[in-house]
N, C-alpha and C positions, 0 to 999 in steps of 0.2 A: 496601521494601514493593511493587516492581513487579518483581521478579525480576532486579534487577542483580548477585546473586551466584549466578544458578541457571542452569541450561543442561539441557536434557533430556537422560539417558543420558550425563551427564559426571561427569568425576572433580572433585570439589570439596575443596580444600585447608582444613585446619582449622588455623589458626596460634596456638591460644590458648596452647599450652604454649611458643611462642616468647616468653617475656615477661621475658627479662633486660634488667638495666642493663649497657650496655657501656662507657660513660664518663660521667662527671659531671665538669665544671668548675665548681664553685660560684663561682670569682672572675669567669671569662668568662661564666657563664650560659649553658652549653651541655649539653646532655643526648644522648646518643645510646642508642637502645634497639632491642631487637628489636621487629618490626612488630606482634606479637600480644598486647604489652602494652596493658593498659586504663588508661585515663588515673586511675583510682582508684589503681591501683597505683603508678603513677608519681607522684602527689601524694604517696603514703605515704614515698617515697624522697626526694623533693624539699623536702616541709616540714620537717625537721629543720636544712636548710641556710637555711630563709627563702625560698625559691625558689618559684615557681608556674610553671604553663604559661601560655604568654604566650596563645595562642588555642586554643579548644575549643570544643565544643557548651556548651549550659547543664547537661548530664548528663555525669556522669563514667564511664558504663558502656561507652563504645564504645572501641574498639581504636585505637591511634595509626595502625596501617596503613590500616585501613578509614577512617578520619576523612581521612587523606591523599589517599585514592582519591577521596572524594566531594569534596575540598576544602572542608570544613566551614568555618564561622564559628560566632561566639558573639555575645554583648552587649559586647565590648570595644570601648570608644570610643577613636578615633583608630586603629584597627586593620582589616586586610583579612581576607581568607581565610587559611585556615592556611598557604597556599602561600607567603605572605610570612615565615613563620617557620622555614621549613624549609631546612636550610643543605646538607643533602645526603641521599641515599637509596641503598640498595643495591637492585638490580632482577635478579630471576633471570629468564632469557629463555627462549624456546621452544626454543632450540638448545643449551640448557645454560650459556651464560654467565652470570657474575655480574659485573653492571657498577656501578661508583660513580659515581653522577650528580650533578652540582650545576649552580650557575649558570657554573660556570667548566669544567666536564667534560661534554660532550654536553649543552649548555644546551636544545637544541630537544627531546630525549628528555624531559630532566628536567621542563620544562614541561608535555609531554605526559602523563606519567606522574601529576601533581597533578591531581586532577580526570579520571582518565582510567579509572574504575571498572574496574581490572582487566584492560582490554584489552590491555596491552602486556607482561604479564609480573606475576611475583608481588613485590610489595615485601617485603623481608625485614628491612631494617634502616632507621632514621629518625633523622637529627639535629637536632635543634630549638634554636632559641633559647628562653631562658626570660626570664621577668619575677621581679621582687621581691614576695614575698609583703606584704601590707601589711594594716593594720587600716582598716577600710571602715564607713562610716555610711550608712543607707538613709534616702532621701527621698522622699515619694510626694506627687504632685499630680494634681489632675483638671485637664485641660486641654481647652479646646473642641477640636473637630477642626480648625476652619478656622484656628485659632492654633497648632496645635502645630509646624509647620515652623519659625516666627519664634521660637516658644519653645524649640525643641529648638537652634536656633543660638546662642541668647542664654544658656540655662542647662545645656547638655549641652557641646556644641562649646566655647565659650568658658568652661564653668564650671570652677571651682577643683579641680583633683584627680580628675576623674571617671574613673572606672575601667570601670563596667558602667552600662548602660541599656536599658531597653527601655518600649514603652508597649504598654497591653492595651486591645484593643476587645471589648465583649460584646455577646450578642445582647440583645433583638432588633435593634436600631437601628446599633450599631456606629459610635456618633459621639461617644462621650464617652471619649477616651484616658486611661486612669490611667498616668501617667507615673512609672517607678519608676527611682531613679538612686542608684548607689553610689558614693561618693568617699571618697578617703582622709581619714584622722581620727586625732585624737589623743584622743578622747573614749574612756571607759571601755568595756570590751567588755561586751555586755548577756548574749552565750553565748559562754563560755571555750573552746568544742571548737575544736581546731585543724582537726578534718575531720569530716565527716558520718560516724559510724560505719556500718560495713557490715552490712547483713543486719537492718535496721530493719523493724518492721512498718507498713506502709503502709495497713491495711484502714479506718482512719478516713478518710484522704485519698481512697482508692478510693469509699468508700461515699458521701462527699461529693460527687464527680464524677457518681456515678450519680444521686444523688437529686435533684442541680442539673438533670440532663437528662432524667430519666423522671418524676418526679414533679410535681403540679401545684403552682404557687408556688415552681418551681425556681429563677426569677430572684431571689426574695427571700431565698431560702437562700445563692444565690452572694452577695448583698449583704451578709449578715449575717455568713456566715463566712469569706468570702474578701477582698472589697473591704473593708469597714469594719474588719477586722483590720488590713490593710496600711496604712490611712490612722493608725490610732491606736496602732499597738504600734511603739514604737521599737526599732530593731535596729542594733547594732555588733557586727561580728563580723571574722574573719580572711578575706581574699581566698580562701583556699584552701578554707575553711570554705563559703562561697558556691559554689564551684567544683566541690564533690565532692558534689552533688544526686545522688539516686539516681532513675533513670528508673522504677522501681517506684512512684513515688508518684504517677504520671499514668496506671499501667496500668489497664486493665478488670478488675473481679474475674472476668469470664468473656467468651470471644468467641464463644460458642454462637449468640447472637442478633446482638450487634453487636460491631463493632468501631472503633478510634480510628484516626484517620489524620492524617498531616501533607502540606500542600501549601506551596510557598513562591514568592513573587513578588519581583522585585527591580527598583525603579523609580528612575530618575533623580530625585535629590532635587528638582528643579524641577516635578515632574509628580506631586507626593505628593498635593495637592488634587483634582486631576482623576481619578487613578486611584482614590484612596479613594471618590470618590463612585460612580464606576461600580463598583467591587466591591460596595460597600454594596446598590446596585441589582440586582445578579446574586444576591447571597445572598439577598436578601429574596424576590425574585420566583420564586426556584427552593426556597424554604422549606428552604435547606440547613441541617442540623443541625450548625452550627459553634458550638464551647465557646468559643472565643476567638481572636482576631487579635493576635499581638505582633509590635509593630514594633520594628524593631533598624535599625542603620545600619552599613555597611561602607564603607571608603575604597576606591578603586581598586586593582585587582589587576593588578600588572604582571609577573607571574611565569608564572601557568599559560597553557597553550594555550586549554582548554575554559572560559575564565573565564566567570562570571557577572557579574562587576562590571568593566565596561569603563570605568567611571568612578564617582564616589561614588554610591552605592545607599542607599535605604530598603529594607528587608528585610520584606515582609509574610507572616508564618507564620501558616498556618490550622491549627487543631487541630480536627478534626472527627469526628463521630460518624456511623457509617453501619452500617445494618442488612445483615446479611450477604447479602441477595438484591439489594441495591439499588446494584450496581456501575455498570450502565448508566445509571442516572438521574444518579449522581455524575460520570459522565464528560461528561454534557452540560454541567452548569454548569462543571465544571472547564476545558474547553475555551473555553467563554465568558471565563472569567478570564484563561487564557493570551493569547487575542485582546487583551483588555483590556490586558494587561501588554506585549504586543508594540507595539499601537498609541501606546503610551507610551513606546517607547524602550527598553522594558526587557526582561526574561527571565523564565523560570520555573526552577525547580530540578530537578535530573534524579534525584534518589534516590527519587521517589516513585512513584505507579501510573503505567503507562503509557498514559495516556489522551490524550496530545497526538497530533495527526496528524503524518504525516512532514513535510507542509507547515510545519507550525508549528514543527516541530524544526529543521528547515533555516533559518528564518527566524531564530529564536532563537539558533541555533549556526552561524552560516556557517563558523566556523572547523573544523568536523567534515570537510570535504575535506581538510585540510592533517592532521588528526587520523589520518584513514584511509589516507593516504600514508604517514604515519610509521609505523603499524600493520602496513601491508603490508611495509614494510622490515624490520622487526625480528620480525614474526609472519605470514611470507607464507601459511603453511598454515591462518591463521585457528585456532590452537589455544586462546589465550585468549578465550572467548567467554561471553556472558550475554544475557538475554532484552533488555536495554535495546539493546545493539549489534547484534543480530540485528534488531531492528526498525528501527532508526533509521540506522546507518552507512553512509554511501555506500560503494559497493564501488570499491575502487582500481582 
């Protein structure tokens, strides 16, 4: 969303055709794939073995290499960023070498590539730890915002067999988390599909999002067709089914007038209440058109260099709508949210619009000096570039 894969007058590699499964060890739970493979294709190959991706985004359209490059995370309880699941990777460097990297082989470079946004070379292969597929049941509860951290500790972290969790805040007040928890179960399936089929028509979902954000009474539409359905509809499915969601279901019908964007802020768990209050005040004062704020949790990342979780974090994911001519307005309240995160000992996530000031970036990612030194050593001519690193990376 902010040019992390773009650079003016540059050559851009498309790895989409590099999507082979190179090795699968079902007993050990390990897969090695080419980096252009998308999660949805990998799920098709894993499901017959009752295996699942251990950590990935909520949607299955992204590539494995891209996910590693942004050090993504999902809704997985007890897990950190994807870096914790990467056993090894292969990197093509600026001088034509192909390096095999892991925690044991050039660990400093390995950690820098995870969440390195392509700045150090081209990831061509990734070896991943896998999880077991399982039957999971959904439980939904409305929780007061002030109570949520304690509720989360008791019902999610200490819950029995919890696999996935998020809590959604909705406008206009962002003060009533709808907590959605998926836990292992032996109950009968309510949906027998192993995976969500590819290529489905999501026009109904797209129309509902448009109606909820553009029409009078949109909040009532959201309550009737989204929230009430979650609260009343039992759902027991396979883990791989929930993990194979298609991002087309939340895409706008058109971007000629408006677009939909993401932001994310990582907040130490003890600062949840204070940050949530400040976030709500900023969004309401700015009259920001935020569709929802999804709260997740990630444990400390001890692998990547440019880590966004230097301790256990709550993750606040903002999904907002923006008129195509209003980028400057959004930049203002985005910088206010970044300051709020930093003031609470947190960080903001880098894959999105480049609204942060250089001072904010340096405050959020002091490891950037070490990253720049590693980049200078492996790519001294700065051949691997993008708008993110052009704007923020210190010059070695």
